[in-house]
C-alpha positions in Angstrom: 204.7 56.5 158.1 208.1 56.7 156.6 207.7 60.4 156.2 206.9 60.9 159.9 210.1 58.7 160.8 212.4 60.8 158.6 211.1 64.0 159.7 211.5 62.9 163.3 215.1 62.1 162.5 215.8 65.4 160.9 214.6 67.0 164.0 217.1 65.0 166.0 215.2 62.0 167.3 217.1 58.8 167.2 215.4 55.7 165.7 214.8 54.3 169.2 213.1 57.4 170.2 211.0 57.4 167.0 209.9 53.8 167.6 208.9 54.7 171.2 206.9 57.7 170.0 205.2 55.7 167.3 204.3 53.0 169.9 202.9 55.5 172.2 200.9 57.0 169.3 199.4 53.8 168.4 198.1 53.3 172.0 196.6 56.8 172.6 193.3 56.3 170.6 192.8 60.0 170.3 193.6 60.9 173.9 196.2 63.6 174.7 199.5 62.2 176.0 201.3 64.4 178.5 204.3 62.0 178.7 204.6 62.3 174.9 204.5 66.3 175.0 207.1 66.1 177.7 209.5 63.9 175.7 209.0 66.1 172.6 209.8 69.3 174.9 212.9 67.7 176.2 214.1 66.8 172.7 213.5 70.5 171.7 215.6 71.7 174.7 218.4 69.3 173.6 218.3 70.4 170.0 218.3 74.1 171.0 221.3 73.5 173.3 223.1 71.8 170.4 222.3 74.7 168.1 223.7 77.2 170.9 226.9 75.1 171.1 227.3 75.2 167.3 227.0 79.0 167.4 229.6 79.2 170.1 232.0 76.8 168.2 231.6 74.1 171.0 231.6 70.4 169.8 230.5 67.5 172.0 
């Protein structure tokens, strides 16, 4: 479990977001969770935007 948490943090998820993802994962029972996929896609977009900003020299 710690490896999953650390990997999620390296990908840009906050601890609160990781906790939410873990909680959703516990209640899925093998079912696909579209909401979970949407949250991961939103985080990916956020990370890609931050990378683009860094390439342009922008800082938040």
